[in-house]
Backbone as CSV, one residue per row, in Angstrom:
resi,resn,N_x,N_y,N_z,CA_x,CA_y,CA_z,C_x,C_y,C_z
1,MET,-3.236,0.764,19.820,-3.935,0.096,18.652,-4.051,-1.427,18.978
2,SER,-5.249,-1.975,18.676,-5.303,-3.315,18.847,-5.423,-4.107,17.603
3,TRP,-4.760,-5.299,17.613,-4.861,-6.233,16.482,-5.674,-7.382,16.713
4,PRO,-6.362,-7.920,15.785,-7.058,-9.162,16.002,-6.236,-10.276,16.564
5,ASP,-6.753,-11.140,17.405,-6.134,-12.335,17.930,-5.524,-13.195,16.866
6,GLY,-4.353,-13.690,17.147,-3.711,-14.659,16.209,-2.700,-14.032,15.151
7,LEU,-2.742,-12.709,15.114,-1.824,-12.032,14.207,-0.473,-11.740,14.662
8,ILE,0.436,-11.858,13.860,1.799,-11.354,14.249,2.087,-10.207,13.221
9,VAL,2.429,-9.054,13.837,2.725,-7.779,13.087,4.173,-7.442,13.384
10,ARG,4.873,-7.274,12.288,6.196,-6.749,12.360,6.624,-5.956,11.234
11,GLN,7.893,-5.404,11.358,8.437,-4.608,10.269,8.572,-5.429,8.918
12,LEU,8.186,-4.987,7.782,8.354,-5.582,6.522,9.819,-5.210,6.168
13,VAL,10.578,-6.165,5.830,12.030,-5.984,5.574,12.168,-6.213,3.955
14,ALA,12.618,-5.168,3.344,12.626,-5.302,1.860,13.908,-6.210,1.303
15,THR,14.806,-6.490,2.214,15.857,-7.360,1.835,15.597,-8.826,2.229
16,ASP,14.439,-9.125,2.730,14.172,-10.477,3.127,13.144,-11.017,2.114
17,ASP,13.766,-11.976,1.312,12.845,-12.567,0.261,11.567,-13.119,0.659
18,SER,11.485,-13.728,1.888,10.180,-14.308,2.363,9.176,-13.124,2.524
19,ASP,9.632,-12.062,3.131,8.750,-10.898,3.332,8.299,-10.262,1.974
20,VAL,9.253,-10.171,0.994,8.866,-9.577,-0.177,7.930,-10.532,-0.947
21,GLU,8.159,-11.712,-1.020,7.268,-12.673,-1.709,5.861,-12.816,-0.928
22,GLY,5.831,-12.708,0.353,4.662,-12.796,1.169,3.860,-11.507,0.901
23,ALA,4.510,-10.289,0.924,3.777,-9.069,0.686,3.327,-9.034,-0.843
24,LEU,4.150,-9.506,-1.772,3.624,-9.522,-3.139,2.427,-10.399,-3.293
25,HIS,2.391,-11.661,-2.694,1.245,-12.474,-2.671,-0.027,-11.787,-2.157
26,VAL,0.095,-11.064,-1.012,-1.094,-10.322,-0.512,-1.511,-9.333,-1.484
27,MET,-0.634,-8.482,-2.025,-0.951,-7.381,-2.935,-1.566,-7.904,-4.185
28,VAL,-1.029,-8.995,-4.774,-1.593,-9.560,-5.998,-2.982,-10.090,-5.843
29,GLU,-3.134,-10.767,-4.817,-4.494,-11.327,-4.422,-5.549,-10.215,-4.198
30,HIS,-5.087,-9.199,-3.463,-5.878,-7.943,-3.210,-6.270,-7.396,-4.601
31,GLU,-5.332,-7.060,-5.453,-5.622,-6.513,-6.744,-6.498,-7.420,-7.606
32,ARG,-6.310,-8.706,-7.522,-7.060,-9.700,-8.187,-8.517,-9.640,-7.734
33,GLU,-8.739,-9.444,-6.622,-10.107,-9.438,-5.886,-10.793,-8.065,-6.307
34,PHE,-10.078,-7.009,-6.273,-10.745,-5.765,-6.453,-10.478,-4.975,-7.721
35,CYS,-9.438,-5.388,-8.438,-9.066,-4.758,-9.692,-9.094,-5.621,-10.869
36,PHE,-9.390,-6.993,-10.561,-9.506,-8.001,-11.562,-8.281,-8.488,-12.214
37,GLU,-7.449,-7.628,-12.505,-6.202,-7.999,-13.108,-4.999,-7.196,-12.396
38,PRO,-4.145,-7.995,-11.651,-3.154,-7.363,-10.895,-2.022,-6.787,-11.760
39,ASP,-1.589,-5.647,-11.295,-0.454,-5.083,-12.100,0.743,-4.836,-11.256
40,VAL,0.692,-5.159,-9.942,1.825,-5.074,-9.053,2.861,-6.201,-9.439
41,THR,4.096,-5.816,-9.455,5.118,-6.813,-9.653,6.290,-6.746,-8.476
42,ARG,7.030,-7.683,-8.503,8.123,-7.686,-7.475,8.991,-6.345,-7.677
43,THR,9.240,-5.984,-8.829,9.987,-4.702,-9.153,9.243,-3.472,-8.626
44,ILE,8.030,-3.441,-8.779,7.279,-2.320,-8.328,7.224,-2.272,-6.809
45,LEU,6.985,-3.462,-6.127,6.950,-3.533,-4.745,8.382,-3.146,-4.159
46,ILE,9.395,-3.561,-4.688,10.682,-3.352,-4.193,10.942,-1.762,-4.293
47,ALA,10.486,-1.193,-5.500,10.617,0.327,-5.576,9.690,1.106,-4.484
48,GLN,8.584,0.644,-4.158,7.768,1.141,-3.141,8.466,1.070,-1.732
49,LEU,9.048,-0.002,-1.543,9.646,-0.379,-0.200,10.999,0.312,0.004
50,THR,11.680,0.654,-1.004,13.051,1.230,-0.965,13.310,2.580,-1.679
51,GLY,12.263,3.016,-2.356,12.396,4.306,-3.049,12.613,5.509,-2.238
52,PRO,12.866,6.633,-2.819,13.240,7.751,-2.018,12.217,8.248,-1.063
53,ALA,10.979,8.026,-1.374,9.853,8.442,-0.480,9.412,7.391,0.564
54,ALA,10.050,6.236,0.453,9.716,4.990,1.317,10.126,5.387,2.864
55,LEU,9.344,5.093,3.719,9.679,5.065,5.144,9.776,3.670,5.608
56,ALA,11.055,3.060,5.273,11.151,1.653,5.288,11.006,1.095,6.694
57,ASP,11.217,1.973,7.820,11.068,1.415,9.181,9.588,1.521,9.563
58,ARG,8.669,1.901,8.777,7.319,1.935,8.990,6.477,1.069,8.313
59,HIS,7.003,0.329,7.252,6.247,-0.703,6.555,6.063,-1.944,7.472
60,LEU,4.854,-2.502,7.305,4.544,-3.606,8.194,4.033,-4.788,7.295
61,ILE,4.284,-5.986,7.901,3.874,-7.219,7.355,3.040,-7.922,8.482
62,VAL,1.877,-8.574,8.054,0.924,-9.178,8.976,0.891,-10.596,8.604
63,THR,1.075,-11.466,9.649,0.969,-12.848,9.238,-0.005,-13.586,10.313
64,ARG,-0.656,-14.651,9.907,-1.476,-15.448,10.742,-0.856,-16.864,10.572
65,GLY,-0.207,-17.365,11.583,0.516,-18.664,11.463,1.633,-18.362,10.322
66,ASP,1.503,-19.316,9.378,2.583,-19.257,8.270,2.076,-18.405,7.086
67,ASP,0.814,-17.877,7.164,0.261,-17.153,6.067,0.376,-15.621,6.219
68,TYR,0.883,-14.995,5.089,0.920,-13.600,5.063,-0.573,-13.042,4.744
69,VAL,-1.030,-12.155,5.538,-2.423,-11.677,5.371,-2.493,-10.231,5.256
70,GLY,-1.486,-9.340,5.485,-1.652,-7.984,5.410,-0.345,-7.268,5.094
71,VAL,-0.510,-6.129,4.546,0.731,-5.236,4.203,0.422,-3.813,4.515
72,LEU,1.292,-3.063,5.038,1.229,-1.590,5.100,2.488,-0.978,4.530
73,ILE,2.353,-0.148,3.518,3.471,0.579,2.976,3.270,2.146,3.299
74,VAL,4.311,2.696,3.821,4.159,4.150,4.105,5.377,4.906,3.392
75,GLU,4.847,6.020,2.912,5.758,7.025,2.089,5.628,8.482,2.545
76,LEU,6.673,9.167,2.475,6.773,10.462,2.859,7.120,11.319,1.659
77,ASP,6.261,12.301,1.300,6.364,13.114,0.152,6.688,14.622,0.719
78,LEU,7.904,14.781,0.661,8.218,16.281,1.356,7.790,17.460,0.487
79,ALA,7.735,17.220,-0.870,7.265,18.302,-1.747,5.812,18.600,-1.555
80,LYS,5.015,17.533,-1.354,3.588,17.838,-1.172,3.245,17.870,0.435
81,ARG,4.258,17.743,1.131,3.966,17.733,2.593,2.896,16.752,3.044
82,ASP,3.130,15.513,2.631,2.053,14.461,2.725,2.718,13.242,3.163
83,VAL,2.092,12.493,4.052,2.502,11.099,4.357,1.314,10.181,3.723
84,PHE,1.761,9.323,2.915,0.730,8.454,2.171,0.949,6.991,2.728
85,PHE,-0.137,6.261,3.025,-0.036,4.854,3.312,-0.920,4.073,2.432
86,ASP,-0.527,2.849,2.018,-1.190,1.915,1.387,-1.521,0.681,2.315
87,VAL,-2.757,0.211,2.135,-3.111,-0.999,2.936,-3.649,-2.109,2.093
88,TYR,-3.092,-3.281,2.256,-3.545,-4.478,1.521,-3.850,-5.513,2.506
89,ALA,-5.071,-6.106,2.317,-5.322,-7.366,3.151,-5.674,-8.407,2.136
90,LEU,-5.373,-9.610,2.631,-5.693,-10.833,1.781,-7.214,-10.875,1.758
91,PRO,-7.749,-11.152,0.525,-9.262,-11.283,0.421,-9.685,-12.469,1.404
92,GLY,-10.787,-12.201,2.066,-11.315,-13.159,2.980,-10.843,-12.961,4.427
93,GLU,-9.837,-12.035,4.575,-9.241,-11.939,5.909,-10.244,-10.911,6.645
94,ASP,-10.293,-11.236,7.896,-11.205,-10.398,8.904,-11.077,-8.839,8.638
95,HIS,-12.299,-8.171,8.546,-12.269,-6.802,8.306,-11.449,-5.975,9.311
96,GLU,-11.433,-6.637,10.546,-10.686,-6.048,11.715,-9.184,-5.948,11.340
97,THR,-8.583,-6.743,10.512,-7.255,-6.660,10.047,-7.061,-5.457,9.330
98,THR,-7.930,-5.140,8.416,-7.925,-4.004,7.581,-7.986,-2.749,8.518
99,ARG,-8.946,-2.735,9.445,-9.023,-1.608,10.322,-7.742,-1.328,11.087
100,ALA,-7.228,-2.468,11.602,-5.970,-2.387,12.386,-4.836,-1.864,11.522
101,LEU,-4.773,-2.248,10.139,-3.667,-1.680,9.263,-3.916,-0.205,9.045
102,VAL,-5.106,0.243,8.872,-5.421,1.579,8.637,-4.987,2.449,10.001
103,GLU,-5.300,1.900,11.192,-4.845,2.666,12.388,-3.426,2.698,12.408
104,ALA,-2.761,1.604,12.105,-1.247,1.676,12.032,-0.752,2.627,11.043
105,GLY,-1.284,2.786,9.886,-0.797,3.674,8.947,-1.009,5.191,9.453
106,LEU,-2.165,5.377,10.112,-2.353,6.659,10.723,-1.387,7.004,11.835
107,ALA,-1.135,6.063,12.647,-0.116,6.168,13.724,1.222,6.451,13.194
108,ALA,1.639,5.593,12.143,2.992,5.848,11.651,3.174,7.265,10.963
109,ALA,2.043,7.678,10.267,2.103,9.024,9.642,2.179,10.042,10.745
110,ALA,1.297,9.920,11.746,1.429,10.907,12.795,2.776,11.024,13.510
111,ASP,3.431,9.903,13.572,4.747,9.878,14.258,5.812,10.691,13.380
112,VAL,5.655,10.729,12.095,6.706,11.333,11.308,6.432,12.710,10.760
113,ILE,5.155,13.139,10.946,4.842,14.465,10.500,5.461,15.522,11.436
114,PRO,6.230,16.456,10.764,6.706,17.576,11.660,5.645,18.337,12.348
115,SER,6.005,18.985,13.434,4.984,19.724,14.073,4.898,21.202,13.619
116,GLU,4.468,21.215,12.367,4.245,22.497,11.710,2.903,22.407,10.823
117,PRO,2.269,23.420,10.497,1.036,23.347,9.818,1.285,23.082,8.256
118,GLY,0.196,22.525,7.666,0.257,22.315,6.213,0.539,20.904,5.772
119,TRP,0.594,20.012,6.758,0.883,18.591,6.373,-0.421,17.865,6.338
120,THR,-0.444,16.869,5.474,-1.622,15.929,5.380,-1.241,14.452,5.363
121,ILE,-2.202,13.674,5.660,-2.060,12.126,5.652,-3.084,11.617,4.628
122,SER,-2.612,10.823,3.679,-3.506,10.357,2.730,-3.286,8.883,2.488
123,SER,-4.381,8.347,1.914,-4.357,6.811,1.538,-5.153,6.697,0.230
124,GLY,-5.144,5.405,-0.264,-5.945,5.161,-1.423,-6.785,3.947,-1.216
125,CYS,-7.851,3.923,-2.059,-8.688,2.713,-1.941,-9.537,2.590,-3.249
126,VAL,-9.609,1.327,-3.762,-10.486,1.150,-4.728,-11.961,1.116,-4.296
127,LYS,-12.779,1.546,-5.073,-14.288,1.664,-4.578,-14.863,0.318,-4.203
128,GLU,-14.338,-0.717,-4.910,-14.947,-2.046,-4.570,-14.541,-2.643,-3.170
129,ASP,-13.440,-2.037,-2.596,-12.935,-2.514,-1.341,-13.583,-1.828,-0.191
130,ILE,-14.759,-2.420,0.139,-15.617,-1.755,1.079,-15.055,-1.719,2.483
131,ALA,-14.326,-2.778,2.897,-13.714,-2.838,4.219,-12.770,-1.799,4.395
132,LEU,-11.868,-1.606,3.343,-10.924,-0.524,3.469,-11.552,0.837,3.508
133,SER,-12.492,1.005,2.573,-13.172,2.353,2.534,-13.899,2.706,3.924
134,ARG,-14.481,1.726,4.525,-15.135,2.036,5.807,-14.134,2.268,6.945
135,ALA,-13.019,1.507,6.890,-11.954,1.688,7.802,-11.357,3.132,7.767
136,LEU,-11.156,3.604,6.503,-10.674,4.978,6.230,-11.723,6.004,6.701
137,ASP,-12.938,5.781,6.411,-14.003,6.703,6.853,-14.039,6.815,8.294
138,ALA,-13.930,5.628,8.949,-14.022,5.605,10.451,-12.971,6.415,11.168
139,VAL,-11.840,6.688,10.547,-10.776,7.522,11.248,-10.683,8.899,10.565
140,GLY,-11.745,9.354,9.793,-11.803,10.600,9.331,-11.371,10.983,7.897
141,PHE,-10.975,9.977,7.185,-10.554,10.212,5.777,-11.803,10.669,5.035
142,GLU,-11.554,11.582,4.076,-12.683,11.990,3.111,-12.270,11.701,1.699
143,HIS,-13.280,11.226,0.929,-13.014,10.987,-0.492,-12.797,12.249,-1.180
144,THR,-11.591,12.416,-1.927,-11.277,13.617,-2.619,-11.190,13.559,-4.131
145,ARG,-10.968,12.328,-4.645,-10.949,12.145,-6.074,-11.005,10.622,-6.554
146,THR,-11.466,10.420,-7.665,-11.590,9.121,-8.219,-10.732,8.916,-9.454
147,TYR,-10.004,7.878,-9.559,-9.174,7.752,-10.739,-9.712,6.669,-11.655
148,ALA,-9.504,6.766,-12.938,-9.821,5.716,-13.909,-8.469,5.414,-14.540
149,ARG,-7.991,4.086,-14.321,-6.800,3.696,-14.979,-7.251,3.212,-16.378
150,MET,-6.611,3.786,-17.345,-6.869,3.376,-18.778,-5.666,2.920,-19.503
151,VAL,-5.698,1.955,-20.237,-4.638,1.295,-20.913,-4.958,1.198,-22.361
152,ARG,-3.844,1.381,-23.195,-3.999,1.143,-24.668,-2.912,0.253,-25.078
153,SER,-3.171,-0.809,-25.635,-2.278,-1.787,-26.200,-1.423,-1.200,-27.323
154,LEU,-0.142,-1.528,-27.442,0.664,-1.020,-28.446,0.987,-2.276,-29.335
155,ALA,0.308,-3.434,-29.193,0.413,-4.516,-29.976,0.182,-4.183,-31.543
156,GLY,1.069,-4.460,-32.417,0.852,-4.187,-33.816,1.346,-2.801,-34.137
157,VAL,1.741,-1.880,-33.167,2.172,-0.636,-33.537,3.744,-0.668,-33.610
158,SER,4.248,-0.223,-34.745,5.760,-0.161,-34.920,6.140,1.193,-34.454
159,ALA,7.280,1.076,-33.727,7.904,2.380,-33.101,9.369,2.247,-33.339
160,THR,9.985,3.386,-33.586,11.426,3.418,-33.646,11.941,4.146,-32.351
161,MET,12.881,3.533,-31.688,13.381,4.111,-30.476,14.242,5.345,-30.891
162,PRO,14.116,6.456,-30.121,14.758,7.607,-30.353,16.360,7.297,-30.097
163,PRO,17.143,8.110,-30.692,18.617,7.893,-30.392,18.936,8.280,-28.932
164,ALA,19.922,7.584,-28.324,20.241,7.859,-26.985,20.916,9.258,-26.879
165,PRO,20.758,9.942,-25.747,21.360,11.246,-25.665,22.896,11.171,-25.633
166,PRO,23.515,12.179,-26.164,25.069,12.112,-26.083,25.585,12.030,-24.790
């Protein structure tokens, strides 16, 4: 796998505050560019990096000089028999960075999939992220479904908390 010149690629460490803040910056800016309103938070990111499905030794952070420009998060779902990876590139970053992150995700997934039938590799992409969509297409991914995230405000709705279980 080849990376564009000038990039430093290494494991993203969930206990390193600089890595977490750098990854969060890339993810927030990516969501701001393509989803208009970011909803990723530090808590959500830490859960992705350390949760039971996380493949912590496969997460990557990409820097150019002192700037964080890319993130790869890899998860293993034993119940679905699927390895899922998420790619985030800082808006304005070279499309080759996105391509290299997708290839790294595919390689990480291939490394951990057991040699038995029935396993899949999946990733996600918002339709507005053309660079990521093209990079996924280029390595054989196929569109399988489209999601609509819908939100309803509870402002002004009074609710009573249920009693705690015994």
